[in-house]
NUMI-620283 format. One record per residue: z, x, y of N, C-alpha, C, O in turn; residue in one letter. Coordinates in pm, whole numbers. Layout:
N
KEVEX    n.pz    n.px    n.py   ca.pz   ca.px   ca.py    c.pz    c.px    c.py    o.pz    o.px    o.py  code
KEVEX       Z       X       Y       Z       X       Y       Z       X       Y       Z       X       Y     a
...
This chain:
270
KEVEX    n.pz    n.px    n.py   ca.pz   ca.px   ca.py    c.pz    c.px    c.py    o.pz    o.px    o.py  code
KEVEX    6016    2145   -2245    6091    2117   -2125    5992    2044   -1979    5891    2082   -1920     x
KEVEX    6086    1920   -1963    6059    1832   -1892    5995    1820   -1756    6051    1879   -1664     x
KEVEX    5878    1749   -1731    5859    1776   -1555    5977    1725   -1499    6056    1666   -1573     x
KEVEX    6003    1741   -1365    6083    1690   -1244    6005    1564   -1207    5889    1547   -1246     x
KEVEX    6066    1485   -1138    6027    1347   -1114    5899    1379    -969    5801    1312    -936     x
KEVEX    5952    1501    -914    5882    1529    -791    5748    1574    -865    5640    1545    -813     x
KEVEX    5755    1657   -1008    5632    1727    -986    5518    1614   -1093    5396    1623   -1106     x
KEVEX    5609    1517   -1151    5512    1415   -1216    5471    1298   -1078    5370    1230   -1095     x
KEVEX    5529    1285    -984    5480    1219    -872    5375    1258    -808    5295    1176    -762     x
KEVEX    5356    1428    -790    5244    1514    -756    5160    1539    -877    5065    1604    -833     x
KEVEX    5147    1526    -981    5065    1532   -1084    5005    1359   -1047    4901    1348    -981     x
KEVEX    5060    1266   -1084    5007    1147   -1049    4934    1104    -907    4853    1012    -892     x
KEVEX    4978    1186    -816    4874    1200    -702    4765    1247    -729    4668    1176    -699     x
KEVEX    4738    1389    -797    4640    1469    -771    4529    1402    -861    4410    1405    -829     x
KEVEX    4586    1326   -1001    4502    1217   -1067    4417    1135    -996    4294    1136    -994     x
KEVEX    4502    1060    -933    4467     934    -882    4375     991    -753    4290     916    -707     x
KEVEX    4393    1135    -693    4296    1175    -603    4174    1169    -645    4086    1093    -603     x
KEVEX    4160    1286    -770    4046    1301    -823    3979    1182    -874    3861    1165    -840     x
KEVEX    4032    1103    -946    3966     977    -978    3876     874    -858    3775     805    -873     x
KEVEX    3961     899    -743    3864     805    -625    3753     927    -581    3643     890    -542     x
KEVEX    3777    1044    -586    3689    1134    -516    3548    1123    -621    3430    1132    -588     x
KEVEX    3619    1094    -782    3503    1081    -845    3391     994    -869    3277    1009    -913     x
KEVEX    3491     855    -805    3409     723    -785    3357     731    -682    3271     643    -688     x
KEVEX    3346     803    -537    3296     848    -430    3169     898    -425    3076     864    -351     x
KEVEX    3177    1028    -558    3074    1078    -581    2938    1010    -630    2823    1009    -585     x
KEVEX    3021     930    -785    2897     868    -828    2842     723    -754    2732     673    -776     x
KEVEX    2944     670    -663    2830     597    -558    2788     599    -487    2745     498    -431     x
KEVEX    2772     744    -439    2669     817    -360    2539     830    -420    2445     864    -348     x
KEVEX    2520     806    -547    2402     792    -631    2350     675    -685    2429     596    -736     x
KEVEX    2214     647    -683    2183     488    -762    2235     492    -911    2170     563    -987     x
KEVEX    2296     454    -939    2283     382   -1100    2193     338   -1161    2164     376   -1274     x
KEVEX    2112     222   -1080    2022     158   -1140    1878     260   -1218    1832     339   -1135     x
KEVEX    1825     263   -1323    1748     288   -1379    1593     258   -1310    1550     144   -1324     x
KEVEX    1515     351   -1242    1391     312   -1155    1304     318   -1235    1206     259   -1188     x
KEVEX    1269     384   -1396    1183     399   -1461    1108     550   -1445    1170     652   -1415     x
KEVEX     994     545   -1467     928     713   -1478     962     756   -1357    1020     863   -1343     x
KEVEX     912     640   -1203     911     724   -1111    1022     710   -1016    1020     681    -897     x
KEVEX    1142     743   -1113    1283     736   -1071    1269     889    -975    1319     873    -864     x
KEVEX    1223    1002    -992    1285    1116    -913    1168    1077    -742    1160    1155    -647     x
KEVEX    1103     957    -751    1060     936    -606    1156     797    -549    1192     780    -433     x
KEVEX    1182     706    -665    1262     607    -622    1385     648    -571    1392     607    -455     x
KEVEX    1491     712    -605    1605     759    -566    1617     783    -428    1708     735    -360     x
KEVEX    1483     893    -365    1547     920    -253    1474     767    -167    1508     768     -49     x
KEVEX    1418     688    -189    1348     597    -110    1489     465    -149    1504     373     -69     x
KEVEX    1558     471    -244    1644     382    -231    1789     439    -123    1840     378     -28     x
KEVEX    1820     557    -174    1915     597     -78    1861     582      75    1939     538     160     x
KEVEX    1739     615     106    1740     577     268    1710     402     270    1693     356     383     x
KEVEX    1706     338     194    1703     221     239    1847     180     245    1888     131     349     x
KEVEX    1927     197     141    2060     212     167    2140     243     308    2217     165     363     x
KEVEX    2113     342     345    2157     427     449    2123     329     572    2201     311     665     x
KEVEX    1995     267     561    1909     143     727    2053      47     681    2137      26     768     x
KEVEX    2076     -16     517    2123    -107     571    2272     -97     611    2334    -199     641     x
KEVEX    2339      46     613    2485      79     585    2500     108     749    2593      62     815     x
KEVEX    2382     202     810    2417     247     925    2284     161    1052    2200     214    1124     x
KEVEX    2307      61    1038    2196     -18    1127    2158    -161    1114    2176    -239    1208     x
KEVEX    2120    -189    1027    2046    -328     973    2176    -392     946    2184    -496    1012     x
KEVEX    2272    -373     880    2336    -469     814    2319    -591     713    2400    -676     676     x
KEVEX    2175    -570     678    2143    -679     612    1978    -626     541    1875    -580     589     x
KEVEX    2015    -658     427    1947    -608     313    1801    -684     363    1712    -600     381     x
KEVEX    1768    -796     384    1645    -829     448    1593    -711     579    1490    -643     579     x
KEVEX    1673    -713     658    1632    -650     779    1634    -467     722    1572    -379     782     x
KEVEX    1679    -454     655    1669    -303     582    1528    -288     540    1457    -198     584     x
KEVEX    1475    -403     431    1355    -365     415    1262    -392     511    1164    -319     521     x
KEVEX    1281    -495     592    1135    -506     685    1154    -358     787    1052    -308     835     x
KEVEX    1282    -300     812    1282    -173     899    1206     -59     808    1105       1     847     x
KEVEX    1259     -43     703    1219      66     605    1071      87     554    1006     182     511     x
KEVEX    1043     -86     585     859     -51     559     795     -62     700     676     -93     694     x
KEVEX     829     -50     788     783     -19     893     789     105     922     710     146    1007     x
KEVEX     867     184     869     880     318     882     761     353     761     656     409     790     x
KEVEX     784     326     671     686     365     529     541     334     573     454     418     553     x
KEVEX     516     234     624     382     226     655     320     324     755     207     370     738     x
KEVEX     426     364     902     396     478     978     384     600     914     326     684     982     x
KEVEX     419     632     815     448     743     753     252     789     663     176     884     643     x
KEVEX     268     629     640     122     644     542      19     607     598     -81     581     530     x
KEVEX      16     596     725    -135     541     855    -224     683     823    -340     669     785     x
KEVEX    -188     770     834    -253     895     876    -377     878     746    -496     863     776     x
KEVEX    -334     881     609    -432     850     535    -538     760     539    -658     784     525     x
KEVEX    -472     638     563    -549     568     619    -662     562     679    -769     510     648     x
KEVEX    -613     646     805    -723     683     892    -817     736     861    -924     686     896     x
KEVEX    -818     870     778    -904     964     703   -1009     882     603   -1128     903     586     x
KEVEX    -931     790     551   -1008     753     449   -1107     641     540   -1222     648     498     x
KEVEX   -1096     552     640   -1183     502     747   -1297     578     803   -1413     535     805     x
KEVEX   -1251     713     858   -1332     855     896   -1438     858     788   -1553     820     811     x
KEVEX   -1400     901     671   -1542     921     576   -1578     818     572   -1692     803     616     x
KEVEX   -1510     696     523   -1625     560     500   -1727     561     625   -1839     511     613     x
KEVEX   -1687     617     740   -1775     605     877   -1890     685     845   -2006     648     857     x
KEVEX   -1846     814     798   -1973     883     756   -2056     846     645   -2162     907     637     x
KEVEX   -2034     772     569   -2086     722     434   -2228     583     523   -2346     547     521     x
KEVEX   -2125     567     571   -2216     384     642   -2319     471     763   -2429     421     788     x
KEVEX   -2280     593     830   -2370     676     891   -2499     699     835   -2607     675     889     x
KEVEX   -2472     765     688   -2598     844     629   -2652     730     474   -2695     778     368     x
KEVEX   -2635     588     500   -2655     489     398   -2786     457     456   -2843     416     355     x
KEVEX   -2882     447     562   -3013     474     535   -3084     562     456   -3163     524     370     x
KEVEX   -3054     702     486   -3113     828     445   -3073     799     282   -3167     846     218     x
KEVEX   -2997     756     212   -2934     769      98   -3019     629      44   -3059     630     -72     x
KEVEX   -3040     537     110   -3139     427      63   -3264     496      41   -3301     509     -76     x
KEVEX   -3349     551     154   -3464     615     141   -3472     699      21   -3548     659     -67     x
KEVEX   -3413     801       1   -3393     904     -69   -3383     821    -259   -3420     878    -361     x
KEVEX   -3332     702    -252   -3334     644    -370   -3447     574    -391   -3472     576    -512     x
KEVEX   -3549     497    -315   -3632     466    -340   -3698     580    -343   -3702     590    -465     x
KEVEX   -3751     668    -308   -3813     765    -345   -3841     822    -459   -3930     902    -489     x
KEVEX   -3754     770    -522   -3737     814    -682   -3712     713    -777   -3708     740    -897     x
KEVEX   -3695     597    -734   -3704     491    -768   -3797     428    -871   -3768     318    -917     x
KEVEX   -3901     489    -909   -4003     485    -988   -3949     516   -1177   -3971     464   -1287     x
KEVEX   -3864     639   -1119   -3826     715   -1245   -3759     666   -1332   -3713     562   -1284     x
KEVEX   -3724     678   -1435   -3645     642   -1580   -3538     711   -1532   -3538     798   -1446     x
KEVEX   -3375     632   -1644   -3260     667   -1600   -3286     804   -1665   -3232     904   -1618     x
KEVEX   -3371     812   -1776   -3330     951   -1853   -3421    1094   -1796   -3414    1213   -1827     x
KEVEX   -3528    1002   -1676   -3602    1106   -1622   -3561    1228   -1590   -3505    1221   -1481     x
KEVEX   -3562    1383   -1649   -3573    1492   -1553   -3539    1490   -1436   -3450    1548   -1373     x
KEVEX   -3634    1401   -1404   -3648    1457   -1212   -3553    1328   -1141   -3570    1274   -1031     x
KEVEX   -3469    1306   -1225   -3364    1244   -1118   -3262    1349   -1099   -3180    1328   -1010     x
KEVEX   -3254    1447   -1162   -3137    1566   -1149   -3153    1574    -985   -3062    1567    -903     x
KEVEX   -3300    1592    -959   -3422    1622    -835   -3286    1551    -701   -3208    1600    -619     x
KEVEX   -3311    1463    -733   -3256    1319    -696   -3120    1350    -643   -3079    1348    -527     x
KEVEX   -3054    1381    -766   -2881    1419    -737   -2845    1531    -657   -2752    1519    -577     x
KEVEX   -2930    1678    -672   -2949    1760    -595   -2945    1720    -448   -2846    1741    -378     x
KEVEX   -3086    1648    -392   -3087    1608    -258   -2963    1511    -222   -2901    1558    -126     x
KEVEX   -2917    1410    -262   -2791    1375    -240   -2675    1465    -204   -2615    1454     -97     x
KEVEX   -2644    1556    -301   -2535    1623    -240   -2534    1736    -145   -2433    1792    -102     x
KEVEX   -2660    1764    -116   -2743    1869       3   -2717    1748     143   -2681    1764     260     x
KEVEX   -2746    1659      83   -2750    1528     217   -2601    1515     264   -2570    1531     382     x
KEVEX   -2484    1477     138   -2356    1490     164   -2299    1616     274   -2249    1598     384     x
KEVEX   -2321    1725     217   -2278    1832     246   -2340    1856     411   -2257    1889     496     x
KEVEX   -2452    1844     444   -2505    1876     592   -2457    1773     684   -2447    1791     806     x
KEVEX   -2421    1644     609   -2364    1520     703   -2204    1502     718   -2143    1428     796     x
KEVEX   -2142    1611     597   -1991    1646     614   -1928    1542     596   -1817    1511     640     x
KEVEX   -2048    1442     481   -1959    1348     390   -1939    1356     254   -2009    1426     181     x
KEVEX   -1843    1283     214   -1743    1276      92   -1770    1162      11   -1745    1054      64     x
KEVEX   -1825    1162    -126   -1845    1052    -175   -1733     985    -211   -1740     863    -223     x
KEVEX   -1626    1043    -231   -1485     987    -291   -1391    1029    -120   -1271    1054    -124     x
KEVEX   -1430    1030     -53   -1327    1108      89   -1277     925     113   -1156     907     127     x
KEVEX   -1350     827     115   -1265     710     142   -1171     644      27   -1108     541      50     x
KEVEX   -1164     706     -89   -1064     649    -186    -976     792    -185    -864     775    -136     x
KEVEX    -993     879    -212    -870     992    -244    -735     962    -142    -620     944    -183     x
KEVEX    -774     964     -12    -668     958      73    -603     830      75    -507     812     151     x
KEVEX    -639     753       9    -586     640      -6    -481     645    -125    -382     572    -124     x
KEVEX    -507     730    -221    -477     749    -374    -341     814    -358    -258     796    -446     x
KEVEX    -304     908    -225    -195     994    -254    -100     909    -192       5     973    -190     x
KEVEX     -79     769    -126      72     729    -112      54     631    -229      89     521    -185     x
KEVEX      23     621    -333      25     538    -424     141     544    -496     212     444    -512     x
KEVEX     179     693    -557     293     677    -617     435     658    -548     540     637    -609     x
KEVEX     422     668    -427     532     607    -346     535     489    -315     633     441    -259     x
KEVEX     417     411    -346     414     244    -293     496     213    -448     601     149    -460     x
KEVEX     412     282    -566     495     196    -696     654     236    -701     738     153    -738     x
KEVEX     686     356    -665     822     373    -636     940     282    -548    1056     248    -569     x
KEVEX     833     260    -431     908     170    -369     908      43    -421    1022      -2    -428     x
KEVEX     793     -55    -473     816    -165    -540     938    -146    -641    1034    -223    -639     x
KEVEX     931     -51    -720    1051     -11    -819    1174     -26    -737    1263    -101    -777     x
KEVEX    1182      22    -656    1343     -26    -584    1327    -156    -566    1418    -230    -604     x
KEVEX    1232    -203    -516    1267    -328    -489    1317    -467    -574    1386    -561    -535     x
KEVEX    1255    -441    -705    1248    -480    -816    1402    -483    -873    1470    -580    -904     x
KEVEX    1438    -329    -875    1582    -330    -960    1694    -271    -885    1782    -210    -945     x
KEVEX    1696    -286    -758    1825    -265    -674    1903    -340    -699    1872    -452    -660     x
KEVEX    2035    -330    -769    2138    -432    -800    2170    -449    -645    2256    -536    -633     x
KEVEX    2146    -417    -566    2255    -450    -439    2182    -579    -394    2241    -660    -323     x
KEVEX    2042    -599    -437    1966    -709    -392    2024    -838    -426    2008    -925    -341     x
KEVEX    2088    -869    -533    2136    -979    -604    2281   -1060    -494    2388   -1016    -453     x
KEVEX    2225   -1166    -482    2285   -1292    -422    2316   -1192    -256    2429   -1190    -208     x
KEVEX    2202   -1119    -190    2169   -1099     -70    2080   -1184     -20    1963   -1205     -53     x
KEVEX    2175   -1248      97    2092   -1346     182    1998   -1254     306    2010   -1143     357     x
KEVEX    1909   -1360     320    1814   -1321     468    1749   -1416     491    1663   -1464     418     x
KEVEX    1802   -1475     648    1746   -1603     680    1745   -1742     599    1848   -1810     593     x
KEVEX    1634   -1781     541    1692   -1942     440    1651   -1852     315    1637   -1924     216     x
KEVEX    1635   -1755     296    1654   -1705     143    1780   -1675      83    1793   -1553      71     x
KEVEX    1903   -1755      29    1997   -1665     -32    2025   -1593    -136    2137   -1587    -187     x
KEVEX    1884   -1509    -190    1915   -1427    -296    1773   -1348    -274    1663   -1398    -298     x
KEVEX    1791   -1239    -233    1671   -1167    -229    1636   -1090    -372    1563    -991    -376     x
KEVEX    1712   -1164    -516    1601   -1075    -625    1592   -1187    -667    1613   -1203    -787     x
KEVEX    1553   -1319    -569    1535   -1427    -666    1386   -1450    -587    1359   -1377    -492     x
KEVEX    1272   -1575    -643    1167   -1586    -623    1212   -1705    -468    1309   -1781    -466     x
KEVEX    1116   -1689    -363    1148   -1775    -213    1137   -1934    -283    1046   -1976    -355     x
KEVEX    1233   -1991    -247    1250   -2122    -306    1124   -2223    -226    1039   -2300    -271     x
KEVEX    1151   -2189    -123     992   -2290     -39     891   -2168     -43     809   -2172      49     x
KEVEX     884   -2104     -94     712   -2021    -148     652   -2030       8     545   -2078      43     x
KEVEX     787   -1951     113     664   -1925     219     655   -1818     261     611   -1790     373     x
KEVEX     698   -1735     172     631   -1569     167     536   -1542     101     453   -1464     149     x
KEVEX     516   -1603     -45     369   -1602     -94     272   -1632     -23     169   -1566      -9     x
KEVEX     296   -1728      24     207   -1827     149     130   -1726     264      11   -1705     285     x
KEVEX     257   -1675     328     246   -1587     444     159   -1447     350      96   -1371     424     x
KEVEX     156   -1425     253     125   -1332     194     -46   -1326     198    -118   -1239     248     x
KEVEX     -86   -1460     122    -223   -1487     131    -289   -1486     249    -399   -1431     264     x
KEVEX    -217   -1555     352    -246   -1608     459    -313   -1466     571    -409   -1471     648     x
KEVEX    -206   -1333     538    -241   -1228     624    -328   -1152     559    -407   -1077     615     x
KEVEX    -319   -1167     436    -425   -1082     386    -601   -1147     402    -699   -1072     406     x
KEVEX    -607   -1279     408    -736   -1358     439    -747   -1297     631    -848   -1257     689     x
KEVEX    -672   -1303     661    -689   -1248     796    -733   -1087     808    -828   -1034     866     x
KEVEX    -674   -1058     764    -723    -874     762    -862    -870     703    -958    -810     753     x
KEVEX    -863    -951     573    -990    -898     535   -1120    -934     624   -1219    -861     633     x
KEVEX   -1101   -1075     697   -1187   -1149     783   -1206   -1040     854   -1323   -1001     855     x
KEVEX   -1125    -975     917   -1184    -860    1037   -1204    -718    1021   -1209    -624    1100     x
KEVEX   -1217    -734     843   -1251    -543     843   -1373    -536     801   -1423    -633     744     x
KEVEX   -1438    -426     819   -1574    -418     815   -1613    -407     642   -1559    -317     577     x
KEVEX   -1710    -505     571   -1749    -443     435   -1934    -441     455   -2025    -520     431     x
KEVEX   -1925    -347     494   -2067    -277     464   -2135    -297     349   -2096    -233     251     x
KEVEX   -2232    -373     336   -2329    -372     203   -2296    -504      97   -2358    -539      -4     x
KEVEX   -2166    -566     166   -2184    -697      91   -2250    -819     131   -2289    -832     247     x
KEVEX   -2266    -912      40   -2346   -1026      41   -2221   -1167      79   -2103   -1145      54     x
KEVEX   -2245   -1243     112   -2165   -1316     177   -2070   -1408      80   -1974   -1475     118     x
KEVEX   -2128   -1393     -76   -2048   -1447    -166   -1932   -1327    -233   -1829   -1352    -296     x
KEVEX   -1980   -1209    -200   -1929   -1100    -217   -1803   -1114    -139   -1693   -1134    -192     x
KEVEX   -1823   -1102      -2   -1709   -1097     110   -1641   -1199     110   -1529   -1189     160     x
KEVEX   -1691   -1353      47   -1599   -1441      -6   -1517   -1420     -92   -1397   -1440     -76     x
KEVEX   -1572   -1371    -205   -1416   -1323    -323   -1361   -1259    -284   -1249   -1253    -334     x
KEVEX   -1396   -1140    -144   -1269   -1034    -142   -1203   -1077     -98   -1088   -1055    -138     x
KEVEX   -1226   -1187      38   -1207   -1191     147   -1064   -1325     142    -968   -1348     215     x
KEVEX   -1131   -1402     -13   -1034   -1532     -36    -968   -1538    -181    -854   -1571    -215     x
KEVEX   -1052   -1505    -238    -999   -1516    -381    -904   -1402    -428    -807   -1423    -501     x
KEVEX    -951   -1246    -369    -825   -1187    -414    -682   -1186    -325    -576   -1154    -379     x
KEVEX    -688   -1224    -187    -539   -1285    -154    -511   -1348    -205    -390   -1351    -224     x
KEVEX    -592   -1448    -269    -533   -1551    -307    -454   -1544    -492    -380   -1631    -537     x
KEVEX    -487   -1453    -544    -485   -1374    -650    -299   -1317    -637    -188   -1346    -681     x
KEVEX    -359   -1233    -557    -240   -1198    -526    -125   -1248    -479     -20   -1203    -525     x
KEVEX    -122   -1350    -379     -32   -1459    -344      47   -1518    -503     163   -1505    -543     x
KEVEX     -60   -1576    -558     -11   -1625    -698      40   -1534    -787      96   -1584    -885     x
KEVEX      35   -1408    -779      98   -1324    -884     210   -1304    -818     295   -1281    -904     x
KEVEX     262   -1300    -703     386   -1277    -649     485   -1406    -600     587   -1429    -535     x
KEVEX     380   -1471    -676     437   -1634    -634     653   -1621    -669     748   -1630    -592     x
KEVEX     643   -1593    -843     790   -1589    -875     858   -1466    -914     950   -1447    -993     x
KEVEX     773   -1369    -822     845   -1234    -751     952   -1206    -703     955   -1303    -628     x
KEVEX    1061   -1145    -680    1169   -1140    -635    1144   -1124    -434    1084   -1042    -365     x
KEVEX    1225   -1246    -403    1165   -1270    -273    1194   -1092    -160    1132   -1055     -60     x
KEVEX    1284   -1040    -220    1253    -885    -132    1151    -793    -193    1144    -674    -163     x
KEVEX    1092    -836    -258     935    -721    -292     830    -807    -211     737    -743    -162     x
KEVEX     831    -940    -190     801   -1064    -162     744   -1003      46     639    -996     110     x
KEVEX     880    -977      70     934   -1001     235     856    -859     247     783    -838     343     x
KEVEX     881    -739     120     812    -627     180     663    -642     208     600    -591     300     x
KEVEX     619    -719     116     434    -696     108     393    -793     217     289    -770     277     x
KEVEX     475    -913     252     423    -983     424     423    -852     496     319    -792     525     x
KEVEX     570    -802     531     555    -717     627     492    -618     649     483    -569     761     x
KEVEX     426    -561     524     312    -445     514     203    -510     583     135    -460     672     x
KEVEX     187    -658     521      23    -694     520      14    -743     698    -101    -768     735     x
KEVEX     105    -754     787     149    -773     902     122    -637     978      74    -619    1090     x
KEVEX     158    -567     904     140    -432    1003     -11    -367     965     -87    -305    1040     x
KEVEX     -28    -402     822    -179    -361     830    -305    -457     904    -426    -436     913     x
KEVEX    -203    -593     962    -300    -656    1042    -349    -572    1185    -455    -523    1224     x
KEVEX    -198    -584    1244    -215    -532    1372    -287    -423    1349    -401    -435    1395     x
KEVEX    -263    -297    1285    -357    -173    1283    -501    -183    1247    -577     -98    1291     x
KEVEX    -546    -278    1172    -668    -330    1195    -719    -353    1302    -808    -290    1359     x
KEVEX    -668    -439    1333    -706    -497    1519    -703    -364    1584    -809    -329    1636     x
KEVEX    -612    -291    1590    -615    -126    1684    -725     -83    1685    -788     -44    1783     x
KEVEX    -771     -88    1532    -906      22    1477   -1016     -50    1544   -1101      12    1608     x
KEVEX   -1019    -204    1531   -1132    -258    1573   -1187    -251    1746   -1298    -264    1798     x
KEVEX   -1087    -230    1787   -1085    -196    1962   -1121     -83    1966   -1208     -78    2053     x
KEVEX   -1098      62    1903   -1153     210    1913   -1272     216    1865   -1310     142    1775     x
KEVEX   -1352     314    1924   -1489     315    1913   -1568     351    1783   -1688     329    1767     x
KEVEX   -1468     423    1670   -1488     433    1543   -1503     278    1502   -1603     232    1447     x
KEVEX   -1369     193    1542   -1420      29    1461   -1520     -39    1521   -1572    -112    1436     x
KEVEX   -1583     -54    1649   -1683     -88    1700   -1808     -24    1583   -1880     -87    1506     x
KEVEX   -1798     112    1607   -1933     164    1518   -1915      87    1377   -2005      29    1316     x
KEVEX   -1833      94    1353   -1805      85    1179   -1889     -64    1147   -1977     -82    1062     x
KEVEX   -1825    -175    1257   -1859    -319    1252   -2043    -310    1298   -2132    -348    1222     x
KEVEX   -2058    -272    1389   -2208    -254    1428   -2295    -182    1290   -2396    -233    1241     x
KEVEX   -2247     -85    1254   -2325     -72    1115   -2297    -147    1010   -2398    -145     941     x
KEVEX   -2209    -217     955   -2186    -326     879   -2251    -445     905   -2288    -511     808     x
KEVEX   -2276    -490    1028   -2360    -559    1075   -2531    -592    1024   -2603    -682     982     x
KEVEX   -2530    -413    1073   -2704    -380    1024   -2726    -384     857   -2819    -445     804     x
KEVEX   -2650    -327     802   -2635    -323     642   -2650    -487     578   -2725    -524     487     x
KEVEX   -2547    -572     662   -2565    -720     600   -2707    -759     632   -2783    -807     548     x
KEVEX   -2732    -741     732   -2919    -780     773   -2997    -707     682   -3068    -786     620     x
KEVEX   -3012    -604     651   -3095    -515     556   -3024    -602     410   -3109    -602     320     x
KEVEX   -2942    -646     383   -2942    -695     220   -2986    -827     244   -3052    -868     148     x
KEVEX   -2975    -906     332   -3029   -1059     344   -3210   -1063     350   -3275   -1155     300     x
KEVEX   -3274    -939     425   -3387    -902     392   -3413    -890     251   -3462    -984     189     x
KEVEX   -3384    -780     195   -3366    -744      44   -3397    -898     -58   -3490    -929    -133     x
KEVEX   -3261    -974     -12   -3274   -1091    -105   -3382   -1214     -93   -3405   -1301    -176     x
KEVEX   -3451   -1191      59   -3524   -1313      60   -3658   -1264      20   -3752   -1342       3     x
KEVEX   -3665   -1157       7   -3821   -1067     -27   -3802   -1083    -161   -3908   -1091    -224     x
KEVEX   -3659   -1093    -251   -3667   -1108    -429   -3684   -1251    -472   -3713   -1290    -585     x
KEVEX   -3659   -1328    -357   -3652   -1494    -386   -3867   -1505    -374   -3924   -1613    -389     x
């Protein structure tokens, strides 16, 4: 028994509706493969797309807005890291004196275990942690790599323009963003206290590393470079704020004192 024309039209309408609904559901989820960090990258991608569709209206501005939010969420681990570093800087003279007392012992001398025991007791008494400056900064790293994977692989960035950039999935043709990466990193490193570093080490950290980072991103997608520049500028502003705080002033004072001690030791060796 054949279906009536009305029934045929109804079935066709229902099939069309189901097809549209299926496409709509699929489009709500990313089809791009973000690698082994997909479980973290997908929520970040959806948040970035939400900013693009409900406010920014441009993928470049959406990247900037999301990077600002991303850095605000990860600012607390940075503060925890700096607090831990400050504690280590405060007890550095005591650590140096302790190590000097055991300096005459060989590496395999059993008495060096006493030095380690005293060091652990010193850390505990002062509330310091040898790895406290690193661990808080390691926690956001998976999110950072996931976000970088989004910017490298999101198909929506292809042919997406922003200011002078015609395609956020391609390198910056004018190389403005890589140069800004280098300049912002140099400025940030120059105002960040670096205790115990010689002038040559500070030069390498403050200039060589930013140059290497800038040139490594020279041929990367400009969307990724835009994220990096935005993050660097935020870090610069954060470091300027920290430097004006009591914690920042104390860190700079301790770093300057530490640098003088290192200079005196170098002169004595000469």
